[in-house]
C-alpha positions as CSV (number, residue, x, y, z in Angstrom):
1,X,84.8,115.6,91.0
2,X,88.3,114.5,92.1
3,X,89.5,115.4,95.6
4,X,92.5,114.5,97.6
5,X,92.2,112.3,100.7
6,X,92.1,114.2,103.9
7,X,95.5,113.0,105.1
8,X,97.0,114.1,101.7
9,X,95.6,117.6,102.2
10,X,97.0,117.8,105.7
11,X,100.4,116.5,104.5
12,X,100.4,119.0,101.7
13,X,99.8,121.9,104.1
14,X,102.6,120.6,106.4
15,X,104.9,120.1,103.4
16,X,104.2,123.6,102.1
17,X,105.2,125.1,105.4
18,X,108.5,123.1,105.4
19,X,109.2,124.0,101.8
20,X,108.5,127.7,102.4
21,X,110.9,127.8,105.4
22,X,113.7,125.5,104.3
23,X,113.3,125.3,100.4
24,X,113.5,121.5,100.8
25,X,110.8,119.1,102.0
26,X,111.3,115.3,101.9
27,X,108.1,113.2,101.7
28,X,109.1,109.9,103.2
29,X,105.8,108.3,102.5
30,X,105.3,104.5,102.2
31,X,104.3,103.2,98.8
32,X,100.7,103.5,97.6
33,X,99.9,106.4,100.1
34,X,99.9,109.1,97.4
35,X,103.3,110.8,97.4
36,X,102.8,112.1,93.8
37,X,99.5,113.8,94.4
38,X,100.7,115.2,97.7
39,X,103.8,116.7,96.1
40,X,101.7,118.1,93.2
41,X,99.4,119.8,95.8
42,X,102.4,121.2,97.7
43,X,103.7,122.8,94.4
44,X,100.2,124.4,93.9
45,X,100.2,125.8,97.4
46,X,103.7,127.1,96.8
47,X,102.3,129.1,93.8
48,X,104.9,127.5,91.5
49,X,104.5,128.4,87.8
50,X,106.7,125.9,86.0
51,X,107.5,122.6,87.8
52,X,110.0,120.0,86.7
53,X,109.2,116.5,87.8
54,X,112.0,113.9,87.6
55,X,111.0,110.3,87.7
56,X,111.4,106.9,86.0
57,X,110.2,106.3,82.4
58,X,107.5,103.8,83.4
59,X,106.0,106.2,85.9
60,X,105.6,109.2,83.6
61,X,102.1,108.4,82.4
62,X,100.9,107.8,85.9
63,X,102.3,111.2,87.1
64,X,100.7,113.0,84.1
65,X,97.4,111.3,84.9
66,X,97.6,112.6,88.5
67,X,98.4,116.1,87.3
68,X,95.4,116.1,85.0
69,X,93.2,114.9,87.9
70,X,94.4,117.6,90.2
71,X,94.4,120.4,87.6
72,X,96.9,122.7,89.5
73,X,97.7,126.2,88.4
74,X,101.1,125.5,87.0
75,X,102.8,123.9,84.0
76,X,104.4,120.5,84.6
77,X,107.2,118.9,82.7
78,X,107.8,115.2,83.5
79,X,111.1,113.8,82.5
80,X,112.9,110.5,83.2
81,X,116.4,110.5,84.6
82,X,118.0,109.2,81.5
83,X,116.6,112.1,79.4
84,X,117.3,114.9,81.9
85,X,120.3,116.1,80.0
86,X,118.2,116.6,76.8
87,X,116.0,119.4,78.2
88,X,116.7,123.2,78.6
89,X,117.3,123.6,82.3
90,X,116.1,127.2,82.4
91,X,112.7,128.5,83.4
92,X,111.7,126.2,86.2
93,X,110.9,127.5,89.7
94,X,110.4,124.2,91.5
95,X,111.8,120.7,91.2
96,X,110.2,117.4,92.3
97,X,112.5,114.4,92.5
98,X,110.6,111.1,92.5
99,X,112.2,108.0,94.1
100,X,114.8,110.4,95.4
101,X,116.9,107.6,97.0
102,X,118.3,107.0,93.5
103,X,120.6,110.0,94.3
104,X,121.9,108.2,97.3
105,X,125.2,106.7,95.9
106,X,128.2,107.1,98.1
107,X,131.1,107.9,98.5
108,X,130.7,109.5,95.0
109,X,127.5,110.9,93.5
110,X,126.1,109.4,90.3
111,X,125.9,111.3,87.0
112,X,122.2,112.3,87.3
113,X,122.8,113.6,90.9
114,X,125.7,115.7,89.6
115,X,123.6,117.0,86.7
116,X,120.7,118.0,89.1
117,X,123.2,119.9,91.3
118,X,124.8,121.6,88.3
119,X,121.6,123.0,86.8
120,X,118.9,123.0,89.5
121,X,120.5,123.4,92.9
122,X,119.1,126.9,93.3
123,X,115.5,125.7,93.0
124,X,113.3,124.8,96.0
125,X,112.9,121.0,95.9
126,X,110.4,118.3,96.9
127,X,112.0,114.9,97.5
128,X,109.8,111.7,97.3
129,X,110.7,108.2,98.5
130,X,109.2,105.3,100.4
131,X,112.7,104.0,101.0
132,X,114.9,107.0,101.8
133,X,117.9,105.1,103.0
134,X,117.3,101.4,102.4
135,X,120.7,100.1,103.4
136,X,122.6,102.8,105.2
137,X,122.1,106.3,106.5
138,X,125.2,107.3,104.6
139,X,122.9,107.3,101.6
140,X,121.4,110.6,102.9
141,X,124.3,112.9,102.2
142,X,124.1,113.2,98.4
143,X,120.3,113.4,98.4
144,X,120.7,116.8,100.2
145,X,124.0,117.7,98.7
146,X,122.5,118.3,95.3
147,X,120.6,121.4,96.7
148,X,122.2,124.6,97.7
149,X,119.8,124.5,100.7
150,X,121.3,121.3,102.1
151,X,121.5,121.3,105.9
152,X,125.0,119.8,105.8
153,X,127.8,122.3,105.6
154,X,130.4,119.8,104.3
155,X,131.1,120.2,100.6
156,X,132.1,116.5,99.9
157,X,131.0,113.2,101.2
158,X,134.5,112.5,102.5
159,X,134.5,115.6,104.7
160,X,131.0,114.8,105.8
161,X,131.9,111.2,106.7
162,X,134.6,112.4,109.2
163,X,131.8,113.6,111.4
164,X,128.8,111.5,110.5
165,X,130.3,108.0,109.8
166,X,132.2,105.4,111.7
167,X,134.7,104.8,109.0
168,X,136.2,101.3,108.9
169,X,138.8,99.4,106.9
170,X,137.5,96.4,105.0
171,X,139.9,93.7,103.9
172,X,139.0,92.3,100.5
173,X,141.9,90.0,100.1
174,X,143.5,91.9,97.3
175,X,143.2,95.3,98.9
176,X,142.0,97.3,102.0
177,X,139.2,99.7,101.3
178,X,137.3,102.3,103.4
179,X,133.8,101.2,104.5
180,X,131.5,104.2,104.9
181,X,128.2,102.4,105.5
182,X,128.2,102.6,109.3
183,X,126.6,106.1,109.7
184,X,126.0,107.8,113.0
185,X,122.2,107.6,112.7
186,X,121.1,109.7,115.6
187,X,123.4,112.5,114.6
188,X,122.1,112.5,111.1
189,X,118.4,112.3,112.2
190,X,118.8,115.5,114.3
191,X,120.1,117.4,111.2
192,X,117.5,116.3,108.7
193,X,114.5,116.3,111.1
194,X,113.1,119.7,110.1
195,X,112.9,118.6,106.4
196,X,111.2,115.3,106.8
197,X,107.5,114.3,106.6
198,X,106.9,110.6,107.2
199,X,103.6,108.8,106.6
200,X,102.8,105.1,106.8
201,X,100.3,102.8,105.1
202,X,98.9,102.1,108.5
203,X,98.3,105.8,109.2
204,X,96.5,106.0,105.8
205,X,94.2,103.2,106.8
206,X,95.7,100.4,104.7
207,X,95.2,96.9,106.1
208,X,97.0,94.9,103.4
209,X,99.0,91.9,104.4
210,X,101.7,90.7,102.1
211,X,101.9,86.9,102.0
212,X,105.1,85.4,100.4
213,X,105.2,81.9,99.0
214,X,108.2,79.9,97.6
215,X,107.7,77.5,94.7
216,X,110.7,75.3,93.9
217,X,111.0,74.1,90.3
218,X,113.1,71.1,89.2
219,X,115.0,72.4,86.2
220,X,116.1,70.4,83.2
221,X,119.3,68.4,83.5
222,X,121.1,70.8,81.2
223,X,120.8,73.5,83.8
224,X,122.5,71.6,86.5
225,X,125.1,70.2,84.2
226,X,126.0,73.7,83.0
227,X,126.1,75.1,86.5
228,X,128.3,72.3,87.8
229,X,130.7,72.5,84.9
230,X,131.1,76.3,85.3
231,X,131.7,75.9,89.0
232,X,134.4,73.3,88.3
233,X,136.1,74.8,85.3
234,X,135.1,78.5,85.5
235,X,134.9,78.3,81.7
236,X,132.4,76.8,79.2
237,X,132.3,76.8,75.4
238,X,128.9,76.1,73.8
239,X,128.5,73.9,70.7
240,X,128.2,77.1,68.7
241,X,131.5,78.4,70.0
242,X,130.1,80.9,72.4
243,X,132.0,81.4,75.7
244,X,130.9,81.7,79.3
245,X,133.8,82.9,81.5
246,X,133.6,83.1,85.3
247,X,137.2,83.9,86.2
248,X,136.3,85.9,89.3
249,X,134.0,85.1,92.3
250,X,131.6,88.0,91.2
251,X,131.3,86.7,87.6
252,X,130.7,83.2,88.8
253,X,127.9,84.3,91.0
254,X,126.4,86.4,88.2
255,X,126.6,83.5,85.7
256,X,125.1,81.0,88.1
257,X,122.3,83.5,88.9
258,X,121.4,83.5,85.2
259,X,121.9,79.7,84.6
260,X,119.7,78.5,87.4
261,X,116.8,80.4,85.8
262,X,117.5,78.9,82.4
263,X,119.3,81.6,80.5
264,X,122.9,82.8,80.0
265,X,124.6,85.8,78.6
266,X,127.7,84.9,76.6
267,X,130.9,87.0,76.4
268,X,130.0,88.4,73.0
269,X,126.8,89.9,74.4
270,X,124.4,87.3,72.9
271,X,122.3,85.2,75.1
272,X,120.7,81.7,75.0
273,X,117.5,80.4,76.5
274,X,118.0,76.7,77.3
275,X,115.5,75.9,80.0
276,X,111.9,77.3,80.3
277,X,110.9,75.2,83.3
278,X,110.2,78.2,85.4
279,X,108.0,79.8,82.7
280,X,106.1,76.5,82.3
281,X,105.6,76.3,86.1
282,X,104.1,79.8,86.2
283,X,101.8,79.2,83.2
284,X,100.5,75.8,84.6
285,X,100.0,76.8,88.2
286,X,98.2,80.1,87.7
287,X,95.7,79.3,85.1
288,X,92.8,81.7,85.0
289,X,94.6,84.4,87.1
290,X,95.9,87.7,85.9
291,X,99.6,88.0,86.7
292,X,102.2,90.6,87.4
293,X,105.6,89.1,86.8
294,X,109.0,90.4,87.7
295,X,112.2,89.1,86.1
296,X,115.9,89.8,86.7
297,X,117.7,89.3,83.3
298,X,116.4,90.4,80.0
299,X,116.5,87.0,78.4
300,X,114.0,85.8,81.0
301,X,111.3,88.0,79.4
302,X,111.9,86.2,76.1
303,X,111.6,82.9,77.9
304,X,108.2,84.0,79.3
305,X,107.1,85.2,75.8
306,X,107.9,81.7,74.5
307,X,105.3,80.2,76.9
308,X,102.7,83.0,77.2
309,X,102.9,84.4,73.6
310,X,100.5,87.3,73.0
311,X,98.9,87.0,76.4
312,X,102.0,88.7,77.9
313,X,102.9,92.4,77.6
314,X,105.4,94.7,79.1
315,X,103.2,97.8,78.5
316,X,101.4,99.0,81.6
317,X,98.5,100.7,79.8
318,X,97.9,97.5,77.8
319,X,98.0,95.5,81.1
320,X,95.5,97.8,82.7
321,X,93.0,97.7,79.8
322,X,93.1,94.1,78.7
323,X,93.3,90.6,80.1
324,X,97.0,90.3,79.4
325,X,99.6,89.5,82.0
326,X,102.5,91.9,82.4
327,X,106.2,91.1,82.9
328,X,108.6,93.8,84.0
329,X,112.3,93.9,84.9
330,X,112.6,94.3,88.7
331,X,115.0,97.2,88.4
332,X,112.6,99.3,86.3
333,X,109.2,98.1,87.6
334,X,109.8,98.1,91.3
335,X,109.0,101.8,91.8
336,X,106.4,104.3,90.8
337,X,103.8,102.0,89.2
338,X,100.7,100.1,90.3
339,X,100.0,96.5,89.4
340,X,96.7,96.5,91.3
341,X,94.9,94.8,88.3
342,X,97.0,91.6,88.9
343,X,95.7,88.8,91.1
344,X,99.1,87.6,92.0
345,X,102.7,89.0,91.9
346,X,105.2,86.4,90.6
347,X,109.0,86.7,90.8
348,X,110.7,84.7,88.0
349,X,114.0,85.5,89.6
350,X,115.4,87.6,92.4
351,X,117.5,90.8,92.6
352,X,120.2,91.4,95.2
353,X,118.9,94.8,96.1
354,X,116.9,95.0,99.4
355,X,115.5,98.3,98.1
356,X,114.0,96.6,95.1
357,X,112.7,93.8,97.3
358,X,110.8,96.1,99.7
359,X,109.5,98.4,96.9
360,X,108.5,95.8,94.3
361,X,106.5,93.5,96.7
362,X,104.0,96.3,97.4
363,X,103.0,96.9,93.8
364,X,99.6,95.2,94.3
365,X,98.7,97.2,97.4
366,X,95.6,99.5,97.4
367,X,93.5,101.0,100.2
368,X,90.8,98.3,99.6
369,X,93.0,95.3,99.2
370,X,93.4,93.1,102.3
371,X,95.9,90.6,101.0
372,X,98.7,90.5,98.5
373,X,100.0,87.1,97.4
374,X,103.6,87.1,96.2
375,X,105.2,84.0,94.7
376,X,108.9,83.3,94.4
377,X,109.9,80.8,91.7
378,X,113.2,79.2,92.7
379,X,115.0,76.4,91.0
380,X,115.6,73.3,93.1
381,X,119.1,73.3,94.5
382,X,119.8,76.6,92.8
383,X,121.1,79.9,94.0
384,X,118.0,82.0,94.3
385,X,116.9,80.9,97.7
386,X,120.3,81.8,99.1
387,X,120.0,85.3,97.6
388,X,116.5,85.6,99.0
389,X,117.7,84.8,102.5
390,X,120.6,87.3,102.1
391,X,118.3,90.1,101.0
392,X,116.0,89.5,104.0
393,X,119.0,89.7,106.4
394,X,120.2,93.0,105.1
395,X,119.5,95.7,107.6
396,X,116.5,97.7,106.3
397,X,116.8,101.2,107.9
398,X,113.5,102.2,106.2
399,X,111.6,100.0,108.6
400,X,112.8,102.1,111.5
401,X,111.5,105.2,109.8
402,X,108.0,103.9,109.7
403,X,107.7,102.5,113.2
404,X,104.8,104.2,115.0
405,X,107.1,105.4,117.8
406,X,109.7,106.8,115.4
407,X,109.4,110.6,115.2
408,X,111.9,112.9,113.5
């Protein structure tokens, strides 16, 4: 018979008390500690009857599995963000927002955040995130703004920022813009403290160590020739007449990011795979091991399929029930799923997001697992290692949340 872990039961009781008093509870629980089950139990203790659970598409089956294990006394509707506009918003008495930091955009909220506020702001809410403010405490405002029970009295981010942010001017060469990232952290902590429940892997008894390894791959000559020509001319035309244009610093960075991993997206929306050296290196080095692979650009999945064929899938259920490897795009696979069946986690390429970095590298973690081996596949003399170092240097506010001596 299924039962929650003792700490999940305790957290659910604490969460219920917070939800009952404030109508919002934010479970800032590190990945793999059981945020979903804890939130489902809180909803049961709250005597909810019809719960709406908003998550990512790839996490839906896992959440429904946990719901069926727990067997709570309410009806659950699980929907992904992109489909939220398709459902009838009426009839729900509790909302659970998974990976709630996705509502953290500032200075303006994203479309899903505005939709939640429009249709569900009156509902009591449970927020879930292992990275509640990965890059700035300014990301907190809209996460609470979408609820009528927000502790902040300010109705817009700009009004809020006057009191809670050290606003600075940033000179970008062509213009001067306002920088709202330097939030007044202690002031914000005091306001949100009553709503927050934090819990770490260490508190749960996890002893997993994440070991990162870098493998550098010499790419084919065409990769370096193409990268050098684009850096020199900012414009390339292929033999087929397809164009690569890098007329701004941002576009140049983006195109080089693609090229150094052996693919490129042309201006007409088509793409080309011209170097599978990374995929070959992965296949040859990890023979006999079951792999979880993250890639950045969609064409990279096709490059992997060229080498791995039918032994590679992008379906989580197939990965869990067969000997196949799995390849997922970082942006969609970094949250809400477990890749515990994999022996190693491999990054075909790297994303600029520090949130995706911290979330995705923990996909192998379980209570029993003592060591996770994570491998980064970088091209020799490419751009990926520079991006990697940049991501590591980004200030990760989440780490401060999970320090043992950090108490809200």
